[in-house]
N, C-alpha and C positions, 0 to 999 in steps of 0.2 A: 423501376425494375433494377435489380442487381445485375451488374455485369457478371459473366461466368467464365471460368477457366475452361478452355475448350477440351483439354485432355484430362481425363480422370487420373489422379495421382494416387497411387496405392502404397507408396513406400513410406513407412513410418520414419525412416531416416530423413526424408524431406521435411516432414512435419517438425522434427527436431532442429534441422538446419534453419528452417524459417523462424522458429522461435528464438534461436540463438541470435540470428540477425536482427529480428524485430526488437529484442530486448537490449541490444547494444553490447552483448557479450562478445559477439564475433565482429563487431565494428564499433568505432568510437562515436559517441553521441555529442561530442563538442565539450563545452565548458560545464562544470558541475550544475549550474542552474538550468542550463539547457537540458542536461540529462535528467534532472528532477522533474522539469516540465514535461518531457517526453514520457517518462515513466509514470507520471502522476503521483505515485506514492510507492516507496520501497520500504519493506518491513524493517523496523529498527528496534524491535524488542531488545535486542543486544545493540547497544549504542555504537560500539566500534565496528561491529559487523554491518550495521546500516551505512556507516560511512564508507566502509570497504566496498559495498555494492555500488555506490555512486563513483568511487575512485576507479574501479575496474572498468566502468562504462565511460569514464571521462578523465578526471584528474582529482587530486586531493580536494575534497569539499570543505576543509577545515576553515578556510578564510571566509567562505560564503555562509557557513553556519555561524561563525563568530560575528558576522556583519548582519545576521538576520535575514539573509536572502534565501536561505534554506532553513526550515524549522522542523522540529520534532514534536509530534502530538499524537493523540489517540484518534486518528482520523477514521478508522473503520475496524470492525470486529473486536473493539475493545483492546486493540493492540497498537503499540507505538509504530509510527511510520515517519520517514522523512519526506517532506514535500516542499516544493517551491512555495515561498511565503504567500504569494497571491492566491494559491490554491487551497490553503488550509481551511479557511473559514467556510467556504461553500461545501467542501467535502465533508467537514464535520457536521454541518447542518443537514446535509443530505443523508448521511449514514448513521447519525447519532440516535434518532428516535427508536429504532428497533433495539439497539444496544441498551438504551436507557430503560426500556420496558423490562428487559431481562435483569438489569441491575436492580430495579425496584423490587423485584421478587427475591433478591438475595439479601436485602437489608434486614428483614426480620431475623435471619440467621446470624447477622452480625450484631444484633441488638442495637440497631440504628433506626430510630423512628423517622418518619417523614418530616416531622418538625425539626428534629436534630439535624437531618441532612440539609434542609433549607437554611437553618441557622448557620451551619458551617459554610455552605455555599455562598451565602451573602456576605459573611464575614471575610471570606477569601477575596471575593470580587471587590469588596470595599477597599481592602488592603492593596489590591493590585492597581487601583487607580493612582496610587502614589509611586508605582514602579514595580520591578520584579520582586517576587517572594520566593525564597528557597523552600525546598521540601521541609527541612527541619523547622523553618520559621512558620510554615503553614500549619504544621502539627501543633506548634505552640499557640497559634491563633485559635485553632479548633478547641484546644484544652481551655484557653481563657474564656471562650464562649460557652463553655459547659459541655462540650462534645469530646469524649475521650477518644484520641486517635489510635489507642492500642487495639489489639484484637483484630487487626485487619481493617478497621474503620478508616484510618487516615488514608491509606492507599486507595481504598474504594472511593472515598469522597473526591480525592484528586483526580482519579481516572474519570469519574462521572462529570465533574466540573470541567475537566481538561479536555473533554470531547464534545462539549455542548455547542461549540461554534465560536465562542468569544475568547478562549484562552489557548495559548500554545506555550511550549517551553522556550524560555529565553536562553541565550548562550550560557553554557555552564560556568560555574565558578570552580575551577579545577574539576573534580568529579561530582560536585554537588549539583543536583538538578535545581533549576530555577523556573519560575512560571511568569508569564506576562500576558497582558491583554492584547488581542489581535489589533485593536485600534492604535496601540503604541508601535506597531511595526512600521518601518519606513516605506514598505511596499503597500500599495493599495490592493485590497482584496478584489478578485475577479467577481463579477456580478452574475452569478448563475443561481437559479432557484427553480423548484418544481420540475416540470418536464424538461426545461432547458438544462437544468443541472444533470438530470438523468441522461439526457442526450450527450452532454459533454463528457460525463463519466464513461459512457459506452464508447464514444468516439475515441477518446484517448486510450482506453483499455484495449480496444481492438487494434489500433495502430501499433501499440507498444508491446502487445503480448501475442498477437495473432500468429498462427491460426488458433481461434478460440470459439467456444460456444456460449450461449446465454447462461448456461448452468455454471461455467467457469466464472463468468463475470459476477453472478449472484454470490458465489462462494467468496470470491476475492473481496468484493465490496461489502459483504455482510448484509445484503438486501434480499428480498424475496425474488424468486425466479420470475414471478409476474412482473415486478418492477424492472428487473433486468431486461426482460423481453420488451417492455414498454420503452425503455431507454434505447435498446437496439433499434426498434422501429423508428423512433424519433431521430436517432443518429443517421439512419439510412435515408431519411426524407431529404428532399432538396439536393444539396451538393453531395450528400452521402451516397447518392446513386452512383457517383463516379469515384468517390473516395475509397470505397470498399468493394471487395469481390467475395463471392462465395466459392469455396473450394471443397472438393471431395478427395479424401485420402484415408487409407486404412479403414474403409467402410464407414467413415463418418463425414458429416457436413460441418464445415467451419467457416468463420468469417476472418478476413485479414485485410490489411491496407492494400489498396490497388498498387501502391508503389512496389510491392513485393513481386509483381509481374515482371519487373526488370531484372530480377535475380536469375542467374543461369546455373547450369549444372556445375560450372567452375566455382561459382560462389558457394554453392552448397557443399562441394568437396572441401573447399578451404575451411569453411565453418566447422565441418565435422572432423577435419584432420587435426585440429589444434586440441591440446589438452588444457582444460581450464580448471583453476583452483578457486573454487567459489566459497564465499563466506557463509557463516550460519544464517539460516533463514533467507537465503538468496531467492529472488523472485523467479529464478528458473524453476524452482519447485513451488514456492508459495504463490505464484501468479495463477495457478490453475487448480480447479477441483479434481480433474482427472490428470494425474501425473504419470500414468502407466506407460506412456510412450518414452519417458526419459528416466524413470526410476523403477528398476526391477523390483518385483514384489519381495524377493528375499533380502533386499537391502533396506527395506523400510524400517525395520527394527533397529538397524545399525545407524542409519543416517537420519531418519525421521521423515515426517513428524511422528514423534513417539506419542504414547498415551498421555503423557503430561505436556505435550505441545512443543517439545524441544526439536530443533533441527540443527544438526552439527555441520561444521564446515565439511565440504565434500569436493571430490574431483570428478571431472566429466571428460570422457573421451568418446568420439563418435556421437556426441550428443547424449550419451548414456551415463548415468551416475555409476561410477565404479567403486565407490566406498568413501569413508571418511578420509580427510587429509590431516 
């Protein structure tokens, strides 16, 4: 059984404060690798904005990215994220299948046959066995194998192959993206699969984003609500009965880490009093399906997510988005 918070909390301000604290916006998460491990994944569609997310929660992650301790890949929702190196493979394997089914449906419109895709995929994987391959080099390999990378086919192939579980981005050469095999990383990959992977996903998400719902988790990870609920149930089993609590506030029921019971009104006030200048695609917005507690409806068009998926850098005061920065 879940432990319960004795007093019903109705203030949305407390919901915002708890999320600011959980995410490491209102507190420091330690070194960049520790921050990446705690957050599990931070959106890095914009490379520098992804780095800025980790930096504001810890310190400059450039050295850890250069050393391969933090890697960038398409871990979920077909979108770039930064993760601790040991978490990249199991997260991709868990979240990739649903994204790949959607990608397969797009290939006819790209005039990319199943045979061509498989040819390009194996051509790239074969080349990666000898070391990192840059994006321009990958396109040259595809062309040499008879698969034209123009017309959006090159980016599509890299996104699909780069999220299947075996490939991540290597440290950049200047601004040029490079790709490498997971097996060439110096860190061993964590060993999670099946329900154990779902449980670890749910556990880390609840701890780092709570208060949250299963619907928030499903959106964030790009999995079904059914799988999200199964992951939550698995996370709550055993030690999870004491790791997590259920909380009611603003008329909703949420899950969060039990460690949050130690926070006081003083902690909430301090978290809400500070003004935060957050980068594009920050997890304070992207970490939830329902962002209404922190993002006023009238600012969605200005800040995002826009209809084409953009999220601009933004400012936060009292835990509420006040506009672009």
